MDTraj code that builds the backbone (N, CA, C; nanometers):
import mdtraj as md
import numpy as np

residues = "MET SER SER ASN THR LEU VAL LEU LEU ALA CYS VAL ALA VAL ALA VAL VAL LEU LEU LEU GLY LEU VAL ASN MET MET ARG GLY GLY SER ALA ASN VAL SER GLN LYS LEU MET ARG LEU ARG VAL LEU LEU GLN PHE LEU ALA ILE VAL LEU ILE MET GLY VAL VAL TRP TRP ARG SER ALA".split()
xyz = np.array([
    [1.5989, 0.2542, 0.1586],
    [1.5670, 0.3278, 0.0305],
    [1.5255, 0.4962, 0.0823],
    [1.5468, 0.5779, 0.0076],
    [1.5344, 0.7072, 0.0731],
    [1.3828, 0.7568, 0.0491],
    [1.3450, 0.8967, 0.1057],
    [1.2122, 0.9171, 0.0921],
    [1.2117, 0.9807, -0.0471],
    [1.2877, 1.0121, -0.1016],
    [1.2871, 1.1074, -0.2162],
    [1.2827, 1.0115, -0.3357],
    [1.3459, 0.8931, -0.3033],
    [1.3507, 0.7861, -0.4066],
    [1.1917, 0.7256, -0.4308],
    [1.1277, 0.6920, -0.2806],
    [0.9955, 0.6322, -0.2890],
    [0.9042, 0.7557, -0.3395],
    [0.9207, 0.8930, -0.3268],
    [0.8417, 0.9790, -0.3885],
    [0.8372, 0.9602, -0.5596],
    [0.9778, 0.9559, -0.5861],
    [0.9812, 0.9567, -0.7442],
    [0.9387, 0.8103, -0.7948],
    [0.9317, 0.7343, -0.7445],
    [0.8864, 0.5970, -0.7589],
    [0.7266, 0.5992, -0.7632],
    [0.6706, 0.6826, -0.6640],
    [0.4977, 0.6962, -0.6705],
    [0.4661, 0.7491, -0.7743],
    [0.5411, 0.8855, -0.8112],
    [0.5245, 0.9689, -0.9323],
    [0.5453, 0.9021, -1.0661],
    [0.6116, 0.8027, -1.0762],
    [0.6662, 0.7491, -1.2086],
    [0.5476, 0.6509, -1.2228],
    [0.5018, 0.5671, -1.1128],
    [0.3795, 0.4904, -1.1342],
    [0.2889, 0.5337, -1.1600],
    [0.2113, 0.6693, -1.1366],
    [0.1375, 0.7271, -1.1779],
    [0.1327, 0.7669, -1.3121],
    [0.2445, 0.8210, -1.3753],
    [0.2586, 0.8651, -1.4870],
    [0.2386, 0.7772, -1.5726],
    [0.3152, 0.6356, -1.5635],
    [0.3032, 0.5081, -1.6477],
    [0.1732, 0.4788, -1.6466],
    [0.1065, 0.4394, -1.5666],
    [-0.0685, 0.4305, -1.5728],
    [-0.1359, 0.5184, -1.6301],
    [-0.0936, 0.6498, -1.6291],
    [-0.1692, 0.7558, -1.6984],
    [-0.1604, 0.7318, -1.8495],
    [-0.0283, 0.7055, -1.8749],
    [0.0051, 0.6814, -2.0244],
    [-0.0644, 0.5773, -2.0973],
    [-0.0394, 0.4523, -2.0116],
    [-0.0989, 0.3242, -2.0494],
    [-0.2286, 0.3367, -2.0843],
    [-0.3202, 0.4094, -2.0162],
    [-0.4338, 0.4341, -2.0301],
    [-0.4582, 0.5209, -2.1594],
    [-0.3864, 0.6433, -2.1526],
    [-0.4434, 0.7192, -2.2933],
    [-0.3966, 0.6639, -2.4048],
    [-0.2970, 0.5555, -2.4095],
    [-0.2268, 0.4862, -2.5148],
    [-0.3604, 0.3791, -2.5690],
    [-0.4136, 0.3308, -2.4569],
    [-0.5094, 0.2118, -2.4853],
    [-0.6423, 0.3109, -2.5469],
    [-0.6675, 0.4181, -2.4662],
    [-0.7771, 0.5026, -2.5510],
    [-0.7512, 0.5548, -2.6925],
    [-0.6678, 0.5961, -2.7275],
    [-0.6203, 0.6850, -2.8439],
    [-0.6248, 0.5480, -2.9465],
    [-0.5703, 0.4173, -2.9261],
    [-0.5622, 0.3155, -3.0132],
    [-0.7148, 0.2552, -3.0415],
    [-0.7900, 0.3132, -2.9522],
    [-0.9443, 0.2607, -2.9848],
    [-0.9413, 0.1093, -2.9201],
    [-0.8544, 0.0570, -2.8044],
    [-0.8745, -0.0272, -2.7227],
    [-0.9986, -0.0430, -2.6504],
    [-0.9981, -0.1467, -2.5781],
    [-1.1231, -0.1634, -2.4687],
    [-1.1539, -0.0369, -2.3700],
    [-1.2900, -0.0017, -2.3683],
    [-1.3277, 0.0541, -2.2796],
    [-1.2966, 0.0316, -2.1347],
    [-1.3221, -0.0915, -2.1411],
    [-1.2997, -0.1562, -1.9855],
    [-1.1572, -0.1443, -1.9434],
    [-1.0530, -0.1806, -2.0222],
    [-0.9075, -0.1459, -1.9451],
    [-0.8912, -0.0365, -1.9619],
    [-0.9512, 0.0566, -2.0060],
    [-0.9243, 0.2171, -1.9919],
    [-1.0019, 0.2440, -1.8509],
    [-1.0883, 0.1980, -1.8450],
    [-1.1483, 0.2490, -1.6899],
    [-1.0512, 0.1759, -1.6007],
    [-1.0349, 0.0708, -1.5817],
    [-0.9411, 0.0304, -1.5077],
    [-0.8172, 0.0763, -1.4626],
    [-0.7640, 0.1091, -1.6225],
    [-0.6176, 0.1831, -1.5794],
    [-0.6615, 0.3201, -1.4948],
    [-0.7584, 0.3933, -1.5327],
    [-0.7854, 0.5002, -1.4738],
    [-0.8380, 0.4922, -1.3519],
    [-0.8898, 0.3900, -1.2961],
    [-0.9226, 0.3628, -1.1677],
    [-0.7773, 0.3382, -1.0865],
    [-0.6955, 0.2790, -1.1536],
    [-0.5693, 0.2361, -1.0840],
    [-0.5140, 0.3606, -1.0518],
    [-0.4939, 0.4410, -1.1687],
    [-0.4297, 0.5992, -1.1638],
    [-0.4900, 0.6795, -1.0333],
    [-0.6090, 0.6725, -1.0133],
    [-0.6751, 0.7760, -0.8949],
    [-0.5955, 0.7112, -0.7828],
    [-0.6317, 0.5636, -0.7786],
    [-0.5613, 0.4998, -0.6434],
    [-0.4113, 0.5324, -0.6096],
    [-0.3508, 0.5036, -0.7096],
    [-0.1813, 0.5483, -0.7171],
    [-0.1671, 0.6876, -0.6852],
    [-0.2541, 0.7850, -0.7502],
    [-0.2472, 0.9430, -0.6800],
    [-0.2504, 0.9531, -0.5705],
    [-0.3802, 0.8789, -0.4898],
    [-0.4057, 0.8912, -0.3525],
    [-0.2850, 0.8680, -0.2649],
    [-0.2467, 0.7169, -0.3221],
    [-0.1166, 0.6703, -0.2274],
    [0.0264, 0.7475, -0.2465],
    [0.0292, 0.8193, -0.3703],
    [0.1440, 0.9398, -0.4076],
    [0.1208, 1.0343, -0.2919],
    [0.0095, 1.0757, -0.2739],
    [-0.0384, 1.2347, -0.2178],
    [0.0132, 1.1719, -0.0619],
    [-0.0588, 1.0636, -0.0219],
    [-0.0308, 1.0268, 0.1082],
    [0.0969, 0.9935, 0.1609],
    [0.2111, 0.9682, 0.0388],
    [0.3305, 0.9487, 0.0637],
    [0.4383, 1.0550, 0.0922],
    [0.4011, 1.1803, -0.0140],
    [0.4509, 1.2818, -0.0065],
    [0.4129, 1.3439, 0.1048],
    [0.2902, 1.3740, 0.1711],
    [0.2493, 1.4339, 0.2950],
    [0.3210, 1.3579, 0.4170],
    [0.3407, 1.2527, 0.4129],
    [0.4279, 1.1826, 0.5273],
    [0.5538, 1.2239, 0.5321],
    [0.6285, 1.2152, 0.4059],
    [0.7731, 1.2551, 0.3843],
    [0.7734, 1.4224, 0.4449],
    [0.6703, 1.5088, 0.3841],
    [0.6783, 1.6440, 0.4529],
    [0.6810, 1.6576, 0.5982],
    [0.5645, 1.5874, 0.6562],
    [0.5512, 1.5783, 0.7876],
    [0.6778, 1.5221, 0.8470],
    [0.7506, 1.4125, 0.8417],
    [0.8551, 1.3482, 0.8808],
    [0.9764, 1.4315, 0.8857],
    [0.9852, 1.5024, 0.7468],
    [1.0956, 1.6148, 0.7771],
    [1.0883, 1.7387, 0.8600],
    [0.9704, 1.7782, 0.8791],
    [0.9351, 1.9078, 0.9526],
    [0.9521, 1.8577, 1.0957],
    [0.9512, 1.7237, 1.1437],
    [0.9431, 1.6844, 1.2836],
    [1.0984, 1.6958, 1.3460],
])
top = md.Topology()
chain = top.add_chain()
for i, resn in enumerate(residues, 1):
    res = top.add_residue(resn, chain, resSeq=i)
    for name in ("N", "CA", "C"):
        top.add_atom(name, md.element.get_by_symbol(name[0]), res)
traj = md.Trajectory(xyz[None], top)
């Protein structure tokens, strides 16, 4: 699997969790579920940034 594919998958995962959280909030769903989804989004964003920085570092070496 190429690094481009991994970065794309990480970004898509962040977007999907963000949209699920927003849809849950707009439908008036459980605030607890929205909070868990937003925490998961933050974690996925952190992992995506680490992955992107790793790919940039690896390509520059």
